VOPAGU-2260 file (C-alpha; in pm, 1 decimal, decimal comma):
REM VOPAGU-2260
SITE   aa  ch    i         X         Y         Z
SITE  UNK   A    0  -18716,1  -19089,8   -5863,3
SITE  UNK   A    1  -18483,4  -18798,7   -6024,5
SITE  UNK   A    2  -18254,1  -18592,8   -5827,5
SITE  UNK   A    3  -18450,1  -18229,7   -5673,8
SITE  UNK   A    4  -18250,1  -17940,3   -5764,3
SITE  UNK   A    5  -18279,6  -17822,0   -5377,0
SITE  UNK   A    6  -17958,8  -18074,2   -5283,1
SITE  UNK   A    7  -17762,5  -17921,1   -5556,9
SITE  UNK   A    8  -17479,3  -17673,5   -5469,3
SITE  UNK   A    9  -17368,7  -17343,1   -5590,9
SITE  UNK   A   10  -17126,1  -17313,2   -5795,2
SITE  UNK   A   11  -16896,0  -17077,8   -5754,9
SITE  UNK   A   12  -16583,2  -16924,4   -5980,9
SITE  UNK   A   13  -16358,6  -16684,9   -5806,1
SITE  UNK   A   14  -16179,9  -16403,8   -6033,5
SITE  UNK   A   15  -15896,4  -16208,8   -5846,7
SITE  UNK   A   16  -15556,9  -16144,5   -5961,0
SITE  UNK   A   17  -15389,5  -16219,8   -5642,2
SITE  UNK   A   18  -15346,4  -16610,3   -5575,9
SITE  UNK   A   19  -15297,2  -16611,7   -5233,4
SITE  UNK   A   20  -15623,8  -16423,6   -5186,5
SITE  UNK   A   21  -15786,1  -16658,9   -5399,2
SITE  UNK   A   22  -15668,0  -16960,1   -5221,0
SITE  UNK   A   23  -15800,9  -16863,8   -4885,5
SITE  UNK   A   24  -16125,2  -16756,9   -5024,9
SITE  UNK   A   25  -16153,9  -17080,8   -5211,3
SITE  UNK   A   26  -16095,4  -17270,0   -4882,2
SITE  UNK   A   27  -16328,7  -17032,3   -4690,1
SITE  UNK   A   28  -16584,4  -17138,6   -4915,0
SITE  UNK   A   29  -16559,4  -17475,8   -4957,7
SITE  UNK   A   30  -16584,4  -17535,9   -4613,8
SITE  UNK   A   31  -16979,6  -17462,5   -4675,2
SITE  UNK   A   32  -17151,0  -17799,3   -4700,4
SITE  UNK   A   33  -17348,2  -17615,7   -5011,7
SITE  UNK   A   34  -17070,5  -17432,9   -5175,8
SITE  UNK   A   35  -16862,2  -17545,3   -5482,3
SITE  UNK   A   36  -16528,3  -17334,1   -5597,9
SITE  UNK   A   37  -16562,6  -17488,3   -5942,4
SITE  UNK   A   38  -16325,2  -17248,4   -6099,8
SITE  UNK   A   39  -16078,6  -16959,3   -6052,4
SITE  UNK   A   40  -15942,4  -16665,0   -6266,1
SITE  UNK   A   41  -15691,0  -16401,1   -6243,9
SITE  UNK   A   42  -15824,4  -16134,1   -6441,4
SITE  UNK   A   43  -16164,1  -16014,1   -6597,4
SITE  UNK   A   44  -16093,9  -16197,1   -6946,1
SITE  UNK   A   45  -16044,9  -16518,9   -6774,3
SITE  UNK   A   46  -16367,6  -16493,0   -6548,4
SITE  UNK   A   47  -16556,9  -16405,0   -6896,5
SITE  UNK   A   48  -16429,0  -16711,3   -7048,6
SITE  UNK   A   49  -16522,6  -16922,0   -6730,1
SITE  UNK   A   50  -16835,8  -16764,7   -6730,7
SITE  UNK   A   51  -16927,0  -16916,0   -7041,3
SITE  UNK   A   52  -16804,5  -17248,4   -7024,3
SITE  UNK   A   53  -16848,6  -17332,1   -6662,9
SITE  UNK   A   54  -17218,9  -17122,6   -6632,2
SITE  UNK   A   55  -17173,3  -17101,2   -6251,1
SITE  UNK   A   56  -17438,3  -16948,2   -6022,2
SITE  UNK   A   57  -17208,4  -16709,3   -5868,2
SITE  UNK   A   58  -16889,3  -16512,5   -5945,7
SITE  UNK   A   59  -16693,0  -16384,7   -5691,6
SITE  UNK   A   60  -16492,6  -16096,1   -5888,6
SITE  UNK   A   61  -16237,1  -15868,0   -5803,1
SITE  UNK   A   62  -16277,2  -15465,0   -5911,8
SITE  UNK   A   63  -15900,4  -15406,8   -5963,9
SITE  UNK   A   64  -15801,0  -15690,0   -6210,8
SITE  UNK   A   65  -15554,9  -15680,7   -6494,0
SITE  UNK   A   66  -15639,7  -15683,8   -6877,2
SITE  UNK   A   67  -16007,8  -15652,5   -6833,7
SITE  UNK   A   68  -16121,6  -15497,5   -6487,1
SITE  UNK   A   69  -16387,9  -15689,8   -6312,3
SITE  UNK   A   70  -16683,0  -15419,5   -6424,1
SITE  UNK   A   71  -16569,4  -15452,5   -6808,8
SITE  UNK   A   72  -16593,6  -15821,9   -6691,4
SITE  UNK   A   73  -16915,6  -15783,6   -6539,9
SITE  UNK   A   74  -17081,8  -15599,9   -6842,9
SITE  UNK   A   75  -16937,6  -15840,4   -7077,7
SITE  UNK   A   76  -17090,4  -16143,4   -6876,4
SITE  UNK   A   77  -17441,8  -15977,6   -6889,6
SITE  UNK   A   78  -17391,9  -15920,6   -7281,6
SITE  UNK   A   79  -17356,2  -16282,1   -7270,1
SITE  UNK   A   80  -17676,5  -16334,2   -7179,0
SITE  UNK   A   81  -17537,2  -16533,4   -6867,4
SITE  UNK   A   82  -17734,7  -16603,5   -6606,8
SITE  UNK   A   83  -17451,9  -16600,9   -6347,6
SITE  UNK   A   84  -17510,1  -16354,6   -6024,2
SITE  UNK   A   85  -17197,3  -16116,9   -5973,8
SITE  UNK   A   86  -17059,0  -16035,3   -5633,8
SITE  UNK   A   87  -16781,5  -15796,8   -5659,1
SITE  UNK   A   88  -16483,7  -15720,2   -5415,5
SITE  UNK   A   89  -16341,1  -15405,0   -5329,1
SITE  UNK   A   90  -16088,9  -15200,5   -5140,4
SITE  UNK   A   91  -16253,4  -14908,9   -5177,8
SITE  UNK   A   92  -16339,8  -14797,0   -4851,9
SITE  UNK   A   93  -16491,0  -14475,8   -5009,3
SITE  UNK   A   94  -16724,9  -14685,6   -5192,2
SITE  UNK   A   95  -16619,6  -14501,0   -5531,1
SITE  UNK   A   96  -16721,3  -14780,1   -5727,3
SITE  UNK   A   97  -17083,4  -14882,3   -5576,7
SITE  UNK   A   98  -17321,2  -14717,8   -5864,3
SITE  UNK   A   99  -17094,6  -14834,4   -6134,1
SITE  UNK   A  100  -17105,1  -15191,1   -5986,3
SITE  UNK   A  101  -17481,9  -15181,3   -5965,4
SITE  UNK   A  102  -17509,0  -15059,1   -6277,0
SITE  UNK   A  103  -17272,9  -15317,6   -6401,5
SITE  UNK   A  104  -17544,6  -15590,9   -6274,3
SITE  UNK   A  105  -17353,3  -15725,0   -5992,8
SITE  UNK   A  106  -17572,3  -15870,9   -5723,7
SITE  UNK   A  107  -17339,3  -15839,4   -5445,5
SITE  UNK   A  108  -17100,9  -15538,3   -5281,4
SITE  UNK   A  109  -16839,3  -15650,9   -5039,2
SITE  UNK   A  110  -16551,1  -15515,9   -4901,1
SITE  UNK   A  111  -16241,0  -15750,0   -4889,0
SITE  UNK   A  112  -16168,4  -15656,9   -4484,6
SITE  UNK   A  113  -16480,3  -15798,6   -4394,5
SITE  UNK   A  114  -16491,8  -16111,7   -4700,2
SITE  UNK   A  115  -16489,8  -16360,3   -4403,2
SITE  UNK   A  116  -16765,0  -16251,9   -4227,9
SITE  UNK   A  117  -16997,0  -16089,4   -4535,9
SITE  UNK   A  118  -16920,0  -16280,8   -4834,8
SITE  UNK   A  119  -17085,4  -16598,9   -4773,5
SITE  UNK   A  120  -17376,3  -16428,9   -4686,9
SITE  UNK   A  121  -17389,4  -16242,5   -5004,9
SITE  UNK   A  122  -17325,5  -16562,7   -5187,3
SITE  UNK   A  123  -17641,7  -16671,0   -5041,7
SITE  UNK   A  124  -17840,8  -16335,9   -5079,3
SITE  UNK   A  125  -17709,6  -16354,1   -5479,7
SITE  UNK   A  126  -17818,7  -16677,4   -5526,6
SITE  UNK   A  127  -18199,4  -16636,7   -5379,5
SITE  UNK   A  128  -18211,0  -16297,2   -5663,1
SITE  UNK   A  129  -18145,7  -16048,9   -5424,2
SITE  UNK   A  130  -17865,8  -15782,4   -5353,8
SITE  UNK   A  131  -17624,7  -15794,3   -5087,2
SITE  UNK   A  132  -17463,4  -15455,1   -5004,6
SITE  UNK   A  133  -17232,7  -15413,4   -4684,8
SITE  UNK   A  134  -17373,2  -15143,7   -4426,2
SITE  UNK   A  135  -17148,8  -14851,0   -4510,1
SITE  UNK   A  136  -17236,4  -14890,5   -4867,7
SITE  UNK   A  137  -17619,3  -14917,2   -4784,9
SITE  UNK   A  138  -17556,4  -14604,3   -4615,3
SITE  UNK   A  139  -17390,1  -14417,5   -4912,4
SITE  UNK   A  140  -17672,6  -14543,7   -5131,3
SITE  UNK   A  141  -17934,9  -14404,1   -4914,7
SITE  UNK   A  142  -17746,7  -14104,5   -4866,8
SITE  UNK   A  143  -17748,3  -14057,8   -5239,9
SITE  UNK   A  144  -18096,1  -14080,1   -5277,5
SITE  UNK   A  145  -18210,9  -13842,9   -4975,8
SITE  UNK   A  146  -17939,0  -13631,5   -5123,1
SITE  UNK   A  147  -18168,7  -13645,6   -5476,0
SITE  UNK   A  148  -18494,6  -13617,9   -5308,0
SITE  UNK   A  149  -18365,5  -13296,1   -5128,3
SITE  UNK   A  150  -18258,5  -13173,8   -5432,7
SITE  UNK   A  151  -18575,0  -13207,1   -5571,5
SITE  UNK   A  152  -18753,3  -13042,3   -5298,4
SITE  UNK   A  153  -18527,4  -12746,3   -5304,0
SITE  UNK   A  154  -18620,6  -12713,2   -5684,5
SITE  UNK   A  155  -18998,2  -12756,8   -5634,4
SITE  UNK   A  156  -18969,6  -12482,6   -5387,8
SITE  UNK   A  157  -18851,7  -12254,2   -5669,4
SITE  UNK   A  158  -19146,5  -12341,3   -5874,5
SITE  UNK   A  159  -19334,4  -12023,0   -5910,6
SITE  UNK   A  160  -19696,7  -12051,4   -5899,7
SITE  UNK   A  161  -19784,6  -12010,4   -6255,3
SITE  UNK   A  162  -19543,2  -12275,5   -6321,1
SITE  UNK   A  163  -19727,6  -12498,9   -6005,8
SITE  UNK   A  164  -20020,9  -12445,4   -6180,6
SITE  UNK   A  165  -19894,2  -12543,2   -6502,0
SITE  UNK   A  166  -19726,5  -12859,3   -6356,4
SITE  UNK   A  167  -20078,9  -12974,4   -6175,0
SITE  UNK   A  168  -20265,0  -12926,6   -6501,5
SITE  UNK   A  169  -20020,7  -13136,1   -6691,4
SITE  UNK   A  170  -20092,5  -13383,2   -6425,9
SITE  UNK   A  171  -20476,2  -13405,0   -6445,3
SITE  UNK   A  172  -20456,6  -13452,0   -6839,3
SITE  UNK   A  173  -20499,2  -13125,6   -7004,0
SITE  UNK   A  174  -20391,7  -13080,2   -7329,3
SITE  UNK   A  175  -20143,5  -12763,9   -7429,8
SITE  UNK   A  176  -20408,9  -12597,9   -7586,2
SITE  UNK   A  177  -20653,2  -12641,2   -7255,3
SITE  UNK   A  178  -20410,8  -12516,4   -7023,4
SITE  UNK   A  179  -20350,8  -12250,9   -7265,7
SITE  UNK   A  180  -20701,7  -12138,5   -7226,9
SITE  UNK   A  181  -20725,7  -12192,7   -6888,7
SITE  UNK   A  182  -20415,8  -11965,5   -6790,5
SITE  UNK   A  183  -20493,7  -11683,3   -7110,5
SITE  UNK   A  184  -20143,6  -11779,7   -7263,5
SITE  UNK   A  185  -20017,3  -11905,2   -7562,0
SITE  UNK   A  186  -19972,2  -12323,1   -7618,5
SITE  UNK   A  187  -19615,8  -12214,7   -7700,2
SITE  UNK   A  188  -19579,9  -12024,8   -7374,9
SITE  UNK   A  189  -19730,8  -12373,9   -7192,9
SITE  UNK   A  190  -19453,6  -12579,4   -7305,9
SITE  UNK   A  191  -19192,9  -12344,0   -7240,7
SITE  UNK   A  192  -19307,9  -12334,5   -6860,0
SITE  UNK   A  193  -19296,4  -12736,5   -6857,3
SITE  UNK   A  194  -18920,2  -12735,0   -6961,6
SITE  UNK   A  195  -18858,8  -12496,1   -6727,1
SITE  UNK   A  196  -19041,4  -12695,6   -6469,0
SITE  UNK   A  197  -18857,5  -13027,6   -6572,2
SITE  UNK   A  198  -18525,0  -12889,9   -6601,8
SITE  UNK   A  199  -18549,6  -12750,9   -6211,7
SITE  UNK   A  200  -18655,7  -13101,7   -6129,7
SITE  UNK   A  201  -18383,6  -13284,5   -6285,2
SITE  UNK   A  202  -18660,0  -13469,9   -6519,3
SITE  UNK   A  203  -18642,0  -13577,4   -6894,7
SITE  UNK   A  204  -18921,6  -13694,7   -7007,8
SITE  UNK   A  205  -19298,4  -13590,5   -6978,1
SITE  UNK   A  206  -19372,0  -13901,4   -6816,8
SITE  UNK   A  207  -19108,0  -13844,7   -6533,5
SITE  UNK   A  208  -19276,7  -13515,9   -6437,3
SITE  UNK   A  209  -19630,3  -13698,2   -6383,9
SITE  UNK   A  210  -19496,3  -13997,8   -6227,1
SITE  UNK   A  211  -19305,0  -13712,9   -5985,6
SITE  UNK   A  212  -19628,5  -13513,0   -5936,9
SITE  UNK   A  213  -19844,6  -13824,6   -5860,4
SITE  UNK   A  214  -19590,1  -13948,9   -5627,1
SITE  UNK   A  215  -19591,8  -13604,0   -5449,7
SITE  UNK   A  216  -19991,8  -13577,4   -5389,0
SITE  UNK   A  217  -20107,9  -13352,5   -5692,9
SITE  UNK   A  218  -20313,6  -13561,2   -5802,0
SITE  UNK   A  219  -20463,2  -13879,4   -5590,8
SITE  UNK   A  220  -20591,9  -14123,5   -5785,2
SITE  UNK   A  221  -20981,7  -14187,0   -5791,3
SITE  UNK   A  222  -21070,1  -13771,0   -5694,7
């Protein structure tokens, strides 16, 4: 019988410009029976090269590195079409790189001060295809989401009664001409109202406007 992949180890590349830290992380990770550190890099360029030649499952990468930082390296690895998952390490307590890290395609975001406790979990989470964020990063992400929702709710409160009529009619599928006839205004004025609504709600496409209105109950499917 052939070997099954369930017994295969998670192959890991470490990328950090501090050799002492890499040595510590290697020792920590190699203690796990299902982990194997297969390569080390001291900058983003080396990390990209190792990713392409070794095809590891996971790349544990520092954000701040010489020659090429971790964010650019992550984008480069994604552009190569590699399947390696990336777990970012950071020393920045204010999570200033959180959104950039997620945008770059990383599957994990771990603070260096808690790497001894959270890195192993982050690697396993990323290997499953999920995303790992340490607790304060989750709080930051949730806070930004809620602030965005609050801004949109505030904007909704500033919509005039006529703008709300145009919004509802748009979601119900009426054309500009039909809305104009309903409200006894010109089609051009309908379009002006719609653009004003989108600016207030910080939306950019009509499809976003429809999804926004559906989400907030302007049109209940099946009615």
